[in-house]
C-alpha positions, -999 to +999 in steps of 0.1 A: -486-071-270-501-101-290-479-136-276-476-150-307-459-112-319-433-118-290-427-157-296-426-150-336-398-121-330-385-144-306-378-170-332-367-145-354-334-135-335-304-149-347-285-179-329-262-162-308-283-140-290-314-168-290-290-190-269-276-158-247-315-148-242-318-184-232-290-188-207-295-152-192-336-162-184-321-203-172-292-184-151-317-159-136-346-188-128-315-205-108-306-171-085-344-165-082-347-203-065-316-200-049-331-162-032-361-179-029-349-212-009-318-194+012-301-223+004-280-239-026-297-276-019-316-279-053-280-280-069-264-303-046-291-326-047-290-333-084-250-331-086-253-356-057-278-378-078-253-373-112-224-388-087-240-413-066-271-425-084-309-416-076-305-447-053-319-446-021-296-440+009-290-472+029-288-459+065-321-447+069-314-418+092-294-403+065-326-410+042-348-392+064-325-361+069-327-357+033-365-364+028-368-341+054-344-313+039-360-312+007-390-309+017-382-285+037-366-263+002-393-272-015-419-255+008-393-224+010-396-227-025-431-230-033-440-197-002-411-177-001-410-183+035-377-197+047-388-214+078-357-228+096-370-264+101-397-284+089-413-286+121-415-248+121-432-251+086-461-274+100-466-254+126-469-223+100-491-240+081-512-250+112-516-211+117-526-208+082-556-232+082-565-223+121-565-181+111-578-189+075-550-172+056-525-182+031-485-183+035-484-156+012-497-131+035-469-140+064-443-136+035-458-103+029-452-093+062-415-098+064-399-087+099-431-077+118-443-117+115-416-138+139-414-171+120-398-188+143-427-181+170-450-181+144-471-154+157-470-111+150-432-102+165-430-088+195-402-067+195-409-050+160-443-028+164-462-026+130-461+011+131-488+035+134-515+045+106-497+081+101-463+066+106-470+041+074-489+072+054-458+093+061-438+064+049-461+062+017-459+097+012-419+095+007-420+062-011-442+083-036-417+111-038-383+088-043-402+073-069-411+106-088-373+119-085-364+083-096-389+086-127-377+127-133-337+117-132-343+083-152-362+105-181-332+134-175-305+105-182-320+095-216-325+131-230-302+141-259-304+177-248-292+205-224-307+230-209-291+265-215-296+301-212-281+334-231-247+343-212-249+378-196-287+379-201-312+381-170-342+379-191-331+352-215-353+318-206-338+286-207-334+266-238-340+231-245-310+225-270-307+191-288-291+187-323-307+213-351-339+221-330-344+244-299-376+248-278-385+268-248-399+242-225-405+268-193-422+293-213-443+288-242-435+255-255-419+267-287-395+248-313-377+261-341-352+241-365-324+261-387-343+266-412-369+289-395-338+308-385-331+317-422-367+338-427-375+366-405-364+368-371-394+376-357-413+348-362-385+328-344-392+350-319-425+348-317-426+309-319-399+309-286-417+339-267-386+357-268-370+389-280-359+397-317-318+399-304-325+366-279-337+351-317-310+361-331-281+346-308-305+313-306-305+310-346-263+313-342-265+285-322-282+264-348-257+276-371-224+270-355-206+237-364-189+230-330-227+232-319-229+192-322-195+186-306-203+207-275-236+190-273-220+153-275-199+166-247-226+184-225-251+152-226-223+130-213-214+153-189-247+154-176-257+121-178-230+117-153-239+142-133-280+128-133-267+092-125-253+104-089-288+116-080-305+086-096-281+062-074-294+078-045-330+082-048-332+046-060-314+032-029-341+051-006-369+041-027-356+006-019-355+010+015-387+028+022-408+006-001-404-028+012-407-009+048-444+005+037-453-026+020-447-049+050-460-030+077-493-022+053-490-061+044-489-068+089-512-043+094-542-058+075-531-092+085-534-084+120-569-065+110-583-092+097-573-121+124-587-093+152-617-089+129-625-122+126-621-136+160-644-109+174-670-123+150-663-157+161-667-146+194-699-127+189-715-158+174-706-184+202-716-161+226-752-159+205-749-196+201-748-196+237-773-172+245-800-192+226-789-228+238-797-212+273-830-198+266-839-237+251-837-247+286-853-222+305-884-238+325-917-223+317 
């Protein structure tokens, strides 16, 4: 969608809605910054500036502490890495320079990178390739079920079959329309039932007796009330597995993503060091050859 259209649609919103959206975006930005830094320091700093002004602290030690604290919070906000002290932040910057990596690579490693020691965690070993693939497969399965139950939550219809009829297929019943999603994908309305039932039976892929029963559902004046009640119960029923699979996905996806990122970072560093050792040994060999006596 064109950004101009988005801006035009936003400008056309009524006053209260526009204010609500702006306040929600501002609150979301503050919440994101608070989560990113892990501290309300920026709010306290603004409050202190409002109460005491932006004058410099008379105490040098206090002023140095506040400046270091602000620098640490800016480091956390920009990198997303919650270094405990400014000294650790400096060590992490030096580590990234020495290994030719960016700070985002450390953040994506999660628990597999020890921020305090500025190195890969010795307590948490990076999972093997087989374990990471299993995690990915489980995560995809959970995501599929999340998508499935989310879709079912928005369906304005129910699945049902003819009572006491073992040969009856599953019908997808909506207001004014019935279809057979698992057989012929046929669909009929109340108008189709006025004519010959053979055409209805052919469309749905059922017998004429079953077609007559289905048409009686469409003609029932209580069908709309039944569907509304059934859809409400169905959404409550589907919400339970939906929240379960969302919770499971929220567990497995970060685990897979952090382990994959840690393995990639460790592999890059190992390969880079191997190339450097090979290059240095080659340079050393060339230097010795230069000083060999003829």
